[in-house]
C-alpha positions in Angstrom: 39.1 21.3 54.8 37.0 18.5 53.5 36.1 18.8 49.8 32.4 18.4 49.2 31.3 15.3 47.2 29.2 16.0 44.1 26.1 13.8 43.9 24.0 13.8 40.6 20.7 15.4 41.0 18.8 12.4 39.7 19.6 8.8 38.8 22.4 6.7 40.4 25.7 8.1 41.5 28.2 8.4 38.7 25.6 8.4 35.9 26.3 10.9 33.2 23.0 10.9 31.3 20.0 12.9 32.8 16.8 11.1 33.5 14.2 11.9 30.9 10.6 11.1 31.9 9.1 8.4 29.6 12.4 7.5 28.1 13.2 3.8 27.8 16.5 2.1 27.3 16.5 -1.5 26.1 18.9 -4.0 27.6 21.2 -4.0 24.5 21.7 -0.2 24.9 19.9 1.0 21.7 17.1 3.5 21.9 13.8 1.6 21.7 10.5 2.6 20.3 7.7 3.2 22.8 5.1 0.5 22.6 1.7 1.8 21.6 -0.8 1.4 24.4 -3.5 -1.1 23.9 -6.2 1.5 24.3 -4.7 3.7 21.6 -4.7 0.8 19.2 -8.4 0.2 19.6 -9.1 4.0 19.4 -8.4 3.8 15.7 -11.5 1.6 15.2 -13.8 4.0 17.1 -14.7 6.3 14.2 -15.4 3.5 11.6 -17.6 1.7 14.2 -19.5 4.9 15.0 -19.9 5.6 11.3 -21.4 2.1 10.6 -23.7 2.4 13.6 -25.0 5.8 12.4 -25.5 4.3 8.9 -27.5 1.4 10.4 -29.6 3.8 12.6 -30.3 6.0 9.6 -31.4 3.0 7.5 -33.7 1.7 10.3 -35.3 5.1 10.9 -36.0 5.7 7.3 -33.6 8.5 6.8 -31.8 6.4 4.1 -34.1 4.7 1.6 -33.3 1.0 1.0 -33.3 1.5 -2.7 -30.7 4.2 -2.4 -28.4 2.6 0.2 -28.9 -0.7 2.0 -28.4 -1.0 5.7 -25.1 -2.6 6.9 -27.0 -5.6 8.4 -28.7 -6.2 5.0 -25.3 -6.0 3.3 -23.9 -8.6 5.7 -26.8 -10.9 5.1 -26.3 -10.7 1.4 -22.6 -11.3 1.8 -23.3 -14.4 3.9 -25.8 -15.7 1.4 -23.4 -15.2 -1.6 -20.6 -16.8 0.4 -22.7 -19.8 1.4 -23.7 -20.7 -2.2 -20.1 -20.1 -3.4 -20.9 -17.2 -5.7 -18.8 -14.7 -3.8 -15.7 -16.9 -3.8 -15.8 -17.5 -7.5 -15.9 -13.8 -8.3 -13.3 -13.0 -5.5 -10.9 -15.6 -6.8 -11.0 -14.2 -10.4 -10.5 -10.7 -9.1 -7.5 -11.7 -7.0 -5.9 -13.6 -9.9 -6.2 -10.6 -12.2 -4.8 -8.2 -9.6 -1.9 -10.5 -8.7 -0.9 -11.0 -12.4 -1.2 -7.3 -13.2 0.6 -6.2 -10.1 3.4 -8.7 -10.7 4.0 -7.6 -14.3 3.6 -3.8 -13.6 5.7 -4.0 -10.4 8.5 -5.9 -12.1 8.6 -3.5 -15.0 8.5 -0.5 -12.6 11.4 -1.9 -10.5 13.6 -2.8 -13.5 13.0 0.4 -15.5 13.2 2.6 -12.3 16.6 1.0 -11.4 17.8 1.4 -15.0 16.9 5.1 -15.1 18.2 5.7 -11.6 21.6 3.9 -12.0 22.6 4.3 -15.6 22.8 7.7 -17.3 21.9 6.3 -20.7 18.9 4.6 -19.1 17.9 7.9 -17.6 18.1 9.7 -20.9 16.2 7.0 -22.8 13.6 5.7 -20.3 12.7 8.6 -18.0 11.4 11.1 -20.6 8.7 8.9 -22.2 7.6 7.6 -18.8 7.3 11.2 -17.6 5.1 12.0 -20.6 3.0 8.8 -20.2 2.3 9.4 -16.5 0.4 12.6 -17.5 -2.2 10.5 -19.3 -5.0 9.0 -17.1 -4.5 5.3 -17.7 -8.2 4.7 -17.1 -9.0 7.1 -19.9 -7.1 4.8 -22.3 -9.7 2.1 -22.1 -11.1 2.7 -25.6 -7.7 2.6 -27.1 -6.7 -0.5 -25.1 -9.8 -2.2 -26.3 -8.6 -1.7 -29.9 -5.1 -2.9 -29.0 -5.7 -5.9 -26.7 -9.4 -6.6 -27.0 -12.0 -6.8 -24.3 -11.0 -10.1 -22.7 -8.7 -10.8 -19.7 -5.8 -8.9 -21.4 -7.6 -5.6 -21.0 -8.2 -6.1 -17.3 -4.6 -7.2 -16.6 -3.2 -4.4 -18.7 -5.2 -1.8 -16.7 -3.9 -3.2 -13.4 -0.4 -3.3 -14.9 -0.5 0.4 -15.8 -2.0 1.4 -12.4 0.8 -0.4 -10.6 3.7 0.6 -12.9 4.0 4.3 -12.3 4.0 4.5 -8.5 6.7 1.8 -8.3 8.8 3.3 -11.1 8.8 6.8 -9.7 9.5 5.7 -6.1 12.2 3.3 -7.2 13.8 6.1 -9.3 13.5 8.7 -6.5 14.8 6.2 -3.8 18.0 5.6 -5.8 18.6 9.2 -6.6 18.1 10.2 -2.9 20.9 8.0 -1.7 23.9 9.9 -0.3 26.7 9.8 -2.9 29.2 9.7 -0.1 28.0 6.3 1.0 28.5 4.9 -2.6 31.9 6.5 -2.7 32.8 5.0 0.7 31.7 1.5 -0.6 33.9 2.0 -3.7 36.8 2.9 -1.5 36.3 -0.2 0.6 36.7 -2.3 -2.5 33.1 -3.2 -3.4 32.4 -3.7 -7.0 29.4 -2.3 -8.9 27.2 -5.3 -8.1 28.2 -5.3 -4.5 27.5 -1.6 -4.2 24.0 -2.1 -5.6 23.3 -5.0 -3.2 24.7 -3.6 0.0 24.3 0.2 -0.4 21.9 1.2 -3.1 19.1 -1.4 -2.7 18.8 -1.1 1.1 18.8 2.7 0.7 16.0 2.6 -1.9 13.8 0.1 0.0 11.8 2.6 2.0 10.8 4.5 -1.1 10.1 1.2 -2.9 7.7 0.0 -0.2 5.9 3.3 -0.4 5.6 2.9 -4.1 4.3 -0.7 -3.6 1.6 0.6 -1.2 0.5 3.2 -3.7 0.6 0.7 -6.5 -1.7 -1.8 -4.7 -4.3 1.0 -4.3 -4.0 2.0 -7.9 -4.3 -1.7 -8.9 -7.6 -2.2 -7.1 -8.9 1.0 -8.6 -8.0 -0.1 -12.1 -9.5 -3.5 -11.5 -12.9 -2.0 -10.6 -13.0 -0.3 -14.0 -11.6 -3.3 -15.9 -14.1 -5.7 -14.6 -17.0 -3.6 -15.8 -16.0 -4.1 -19.4 -17.2 -7.3 -20.9 -16.5 -9.4 -17.8 -18.3 -12.6 -16.8 -16.8 -13.0 -13.4 -15.1 -10.7 -10.8 -16.3 -8.4 -8.1 -16.7 -5.5 -10.6 -18.9 -7.7 -12.8 -21.0 -8.7 -9.7 -21.5 -5.0 -9.0 -22.4 -4.2 -12.6 -24.9 -7.0 -12.7 -26.5 -5.9 -9.4 -26.8 -2.3 -10.7 -28.9 -3.6 -13.6 -31.4 -5.0 -11.1 -31.1 -2.1 -8.6 -29.6 -4.5 -5.9 -27.9 -1.9 -3.8 -27.0 -4.4 -1.1 -24.8 -6.3 -3.7 -23.3 -3.1 -5.0 -22.3 -2.0 -1.5 -21.0 -5.5 -0.7 -18.7 -5.3 -3.7 -17.4 -1.9 -2.6 -16.9 -3.3 0.9 -14.9 -6.3 -0.5 -12.7 -3.9 -2.5 -12.1 -1.8 0.6 -11.2 -4.8 2.7 -8.9 -6.2 0.0 -7.1 -2.8 -0.1 -6.9 -2.6 3.6 -5.6 -6.2 4.1 -3.0 -5.8 1.3 -1.8 -2.5 2.8 -1.5 -4.1 6.3 0.5 -7.0 4.8 2.9 -4.6 3.0 3.4 -2.5 6.2 4.1 -5.7 8.2 6.6 -6.8 5.5 8.2 -3.3 5.5 8.5 -3.3 9.3 10.1 -6.7 9.3 12.5 -5.9 6.4 13.5 -2.4 7.5 14.5 -3.3 11.0 17.4 -0.9 10.8 15.1 2.1 10.4 14.0 3.9 13.6 11.9 6.8 12.6 9.6 9.0 14.8 6.1 7.9 15.7 3.0 9.9 16.4 2.6 10.9 20.0 
């Protein structure tokens, strides 16, 4: 009697994995991420564009009074005029400088103190309790006290940005270190890695996802802090430009300043996400479907 030959129901003969509709397998054998369709990428811009069009239509039909909220076209004309005469670039450069300095100082302190509290028991006992208490205080509410401490010059603005950036980075760095599997650290110790090598090859890569999240939150808090800081005895900056426009009821300039802050926040977030994607190439999480 001839024995029947078993043929797989799908795929090529001899294959052991079932065919899954929509699954992709790269040439190197690792599971790949499905590339987002071009139409789906542009779909994210649909709601903002519709919102701006509705805003423009409401302004042109008189539903929105110009003295209350200028039309987008008027805001763009104002932005072009201020950019052409150089006024916008002067204020933008000063705002970027303050944000960069404050973010660098606050971010560095957040990483160092977060690593100290996360890695060293003595650091956890000495550093974490006062930071936990300080985070309950709204740092923007400390403006009157900061004016007494550091004055009303550039130090105040940079200090506010520093405080806004410090806490998200500190807490995410601390949490990222504490969430690392202790068995990985023990395995690295068993393999002969010293303390510095364990930090470099195990702890730091494991904490990077949380650190990038903290950096994204810190940038948003930094711009928010800068808005407040530049409205206190400033002579330049986007916040000063908005305050000066408010005195003369120039809503187009005020909206322009808000738009600049929003674009700066969006661009910085996109840059951080691109850096995160490039740095954390080993991470392959799920994506929205």
